[in-house]
N, C-alpha and C positions, 0 to 999 in steps of 0.2 A: 125646500123648493124642489120640484121635480126636475129631472134632467131636461125634459122638453121645455119647461118654463125657463130654466137657466139658459138654455140654448137660444131662446128668443130674446132675452133681455141683453141689451148692449148699452154700455154707458156712452153718453155723448162725448165728443172731444173736450168740451168745456168741463164736464164732470171728471174726466180723466186728468186734465191739467190742473184744475182748481181744487179738486177734492181727493181723488183717488191716489195720485202720485204723492201729494203731501202726507196723506195718511200712511201709505206704505213707508215713506221715508221716516216718519215719526215712530212707527212701530219698529222699524229696523234699528233706529237709534236706541230706543228703549230696550230692545232685546240685547243689544251689545252692552248697554249699561247693566242689565241684569246679569249677564255672563260675568262681567267684572265684579259686580257687587256680591254675587253668590259664590264666585270663584269656582264655577262649574264648567263642564264641557258644553260647547254650543248645542249639542244634541239634547241636553236637558231642557234648555229654553225652547228648542224646536218642539219637544214633546209637550211642553206647556202650551205652546201656540196651537198644536193639533188638538189638545184637550179643549181649548177655548173654542176652536172651530166646531168641534163635535157638539159642545154645549149650545152654541148658537143655533146649529141646525136642529138639534133635538128640542130646543125651547120654542120652536115655531112649527109644530106638527101640522097646523092648519095650512101652512103654505104648500104642503105636499099635494093637497087637492084643490088649491085655489091659485089659478094662474091669472088673477085679475091684475097682477103687477105687469103683465106682459102686454 
């Protein structure tokens, strides 16, 4: 998604409360579980999350030129 498209999209208050905050909470809990399971430093899981974010962005190159979501 382009920066201008990202800047235009804003979640609604309902989306924040009902979807986004619960997703953040669940991802944070899972990340803490992985740190304990892998017995690794938190930075390792943080790197995993960055890699996932990069993969998500690169898997949708069409969004770079399409701001129909905005």
